N, C-alpha and C positions, 0 to 999 in steps of 0.2 A: 096637361090638366090645369084648369084654372085654379089659382091659389085662393084660399079663403081670405076674407078681409082681416087685416091685422090692426091693432090699436095704432092710432096716429102718433101717440106719444107713450113712452115707457118711463116709469120712475124707478130708479135703482137706489136702494137704501143701503148704506155702507155698514158692514158688520166687522170689518177687519180689526179696528182698534179694540173691539170688545171680544167677540167670539174668536177672532183670529189670535190675538195675543193671549187669550185665556188658555189656548192649547200649546203655548210656547213656554219656555223657562222664564227666568227672571229677566224682565226688560226694564231698562231705566225709564223713569217718568219723563225725562227730557226727550228721550227717543219716541215714546208714545205720543207726546204732545207734538213733536216735529211731524210725525206722520199724520196726525189729525189735522194740523194746520195745512199740510200739503194737500190733503184730500179736500179740505174746505175750499181750496183754490181751483178745484176742477169743475165746479158747477153742481156738485152733489147737494141735495136739499136736506138730507138726513144722515147723520153720522152717529152710530151707536158707539159710545166712548168707554163705557165701564159697566161692570156688574156689581150690584150691591148684594153680595151673597156671603155665605159663611167662609171667612178667610182661611179657616182650617181645612176646608175641603177644596177651595180654589184660591190658594195663596197668591196666584198671579194677579188677582183683582183686589189685593189688600190696599192698593193705592188709589181706589176709586175717588175718594174725596180730594186727593192731591191733583188728580187729573182734572176734575171739575174746577178746582180753584185756579189752575194754571192755564186755562183756555184763553186764547185771544180770539174772541168771537167775531165771526164774519157775518154781516147782515144777510138775512135770507137763508141761513143754515140753522137747522135744529140739531142741537147736541143732546143726545138722549142716553139713557142708561136703562138697565133692566133690574128687576127685583123679583123674588119668589115668595116673599112673605111680608107680614106687617112691619117687621123690623127693617127689612130692606127698603120698603116704601118710605119709612121715616128717614132713613139715611139719604135716599134719593131726593126727598123733599128738601132736606137741609142743605144738600150739595149745591143747589142752584141749577142743576141740569134741567133741560126741558122734559117735562113729565109726559109720559104716554100711558095713562092708566089702562091696564090690561088684565085679562083673565086667561087661564090656560088649563089644558087637560092633556092627557096622553091616550092614544089608542091602545098602546101596549102597557099593560099593568106591570110587567116585569121591568120595562125601561123606567117607568115612573118610580118604582121602588129603588132602582139603582141610581137614578139621576136626582130624585127629590126625596128619597127616603120615605115615601108614602105610597099607598095604593091609589088607584084612580078614584075610588070612592072617597078617600080622604082628601085628594086634591080638589074634588068638586066641593066638598064641605069648606075647604080653605077659600075657594073662590067666592062663595057666599059671604064669608067674613070679610074678604077684601073689598067686595062691592059695597058693603056697609061702611067700611073704612073710607073708601073713596067719597061716598056721599057725605060723610061727616067732615071730610076735608074740603068739600065744595068742588070736587073733581068729577067729571063725567067719564064714563067708560069710552075708550077710543078703539081698542083692539082686542082681539082674541087669538090665541095660538093653540093649534092642535098638533102636538108633538107626535112623531112617528106615524104620520098620516098614511104612509104607504107601506110600512112594515118595519121590522127590526130584526136584529140577529137572533134574538131570544125566541120570538114567537112567529117568525116568518113573514111572508107577504100578506098584506091585508086587502080585502075586497073593498070596492068603493062603498058598499053598504055598511061595512064595519066602521069605516071612517065617518060616514054620515051619522051613524049612531052616536059617535063621540061628539060630533058637532051639535046634534040634537040635545044631548045631555047638558052641554055647556050653555047653549042658548036657553034651555029651560031655567037654569040657575039665574041667568041674566034677566029673564022676564019676571022672575019672582021679585026682582029689585027694580022693575020698571026701567031696565037698561037694555040697550042693544048695541053691540060693537059696530063701529063704522066699517071695519074691515076684519075679515077672518083670514089668518095666515094658516095655510096647510103646510106643515113643516116636514120636509123629508129629512129628518134629523140625522139619519145614518146613511143616506144615499141608497135607499131601497127602491126608489121610483124608476119607472120606465116610461117612455112616451105614451104607450097605450094606457098604462095605469093612470098617468096624469090626465089624459083626455077623458077616460071613463069616470074618474073620480070627480073631475070638474063638471062634466056633463050632468052627473047625478046631483051634485051640489047646487048647480045653477037651476036645475029643474025644480028642486025642492024649495030653494030660496032665491027666486028670480030677481029680487030687488037688493040682494046682499052682495057687497063687493068681496071677492076672494083674491088673495095674494098668495105668492109662493115663497117659501124659504127652502131652497134646494141645496143639496150637497152633491159633490162630484165623485163620490167614493168609487163608483163603478164605471166612471168615464162617460156617463150619460147626461151630464149636467146641461150642456147646450142643447142637446136634442130634446130634453125635457122642457127647457125654456121655449123652444119652438112649438112644441105641442101645446103649451099653456098659452102662448101668443095666439095660436089658432082658435083657442077657446075664449079669447077676449081678455085674458089677464094682462094687466099693464103695470103691476107693482111687484117687484122682486127684491128680496134681500140678497146682497152680493158681498164679496170680500175681495179687497184689493190683492192682486197677484195670486188669488186662490188661497190666501193665508188662512190657517186654522184647521179645525177638526172638532170632534166632540169627545171630551175626556171620559164620557160614560156610555160610549156607543158599543162597547163590547168588542171593539176592533181597534187595535193600536194604530193601524194604518188608515183609519177613517179620514177621508179628505175634508178639506174645508168647504166653505160655501162656494157656489159657482163664482167664477172670477169676474170681478167688476169690469175690467177693461176689455176682456174677451166678449162679454155679453154686450157691452156698449158698442164694440166694433161690429158685431153681428147685426145689431139693430140698425146701426148707421148704414151698413151695406144693404139692408132690406128697406131702407127709406123710412125707418121709424125714428122719430126724434127722441133724444135723451137729454138734450141740453148740456151735455158733458164735453169737456175738452179732452180729446183722446190723447194728445201729446202730454198734457199735464197728468193724466191718469197713468201713463207709462212711466213718467218721472216718479210718481208716488209709488208705483209698483216696484221700481228698482230701489227706491229708498226702503221699502218694507223688507226686501230681500237683504239689503245691507244690514238693516237693524237686527234681523233674526240670525244672520250669519250662515245661512244655508240656502240652497236653491228652493224656489217656490214654483208651483205648477203652472202659473200663468203662461200662455203661449204668445199672445200679441206683444208683450213687452220684450220678448226675445226675437221674434220674427220681424216685427215692424210692418210698415205699410207696403203694399204693392202698388206702384204707380200705374195709372191708367195707360193703355196702349195709345201711341200717337198715330196709329194707322187703323183703318177700318177692316 
């Protein structure tokens, strides 16, 4: 059967130093910086470095300002962080990291209460306040995130229509402030997605918002990460959040074994073998993946860093 057209180029945005280390124990600032600098040498354009969040809830991110101050910036790389409220935004502004003003919501109300301590309705109210804050700071909205877009352990698998309802509610808030996100991330926060769910959800989203860019933030909790990437590529998605060596997880996923984001070097390898450009140096990605495994002191789930390349056959 003929293959559908794929994007000519894919952008992988690195989450390992932020979401990955957030799920680990205490990691030295020097080690975090060493990994960030190794990742910057691979060709990655965006590296998410830190979370400006409540250090009582996420003590692993208490060093966000130290990380920002210690960066040896490489030209062409954006070093970003995340925040969930006004105080976090103020910290991010003062840190000197590259700002990506964003808004977010959750399809799952239960997850929102566990992860953010607020209902979905309260989260939407917060986003209105954040948009006003961005405008006061002279910042334009860049991104929107929809957490648990495909389901969660508390409320089960979500239909594409339910995800679209959450997107609609968030866009309504944005329009009230005359803003529109450049890209909307559908986040498979706990690894509930399947290839069919990815395709059906993206098909509906692109039908309703044909001029809107959608990106994916996928986890590999149930081992369907790469197949979900393939399904998204078939729908024209070209931007993915990934994590070096598969580092990380979600501390509020309701599942202690929840896996990290899809593995950066594994996705890059798959794209390369499909003829899709990533602009990444696979050998340097493998070096960074092995460094990440050394830093955390336990095996990480990345496959390519262990198996290596297969040389092309010399015979026909």
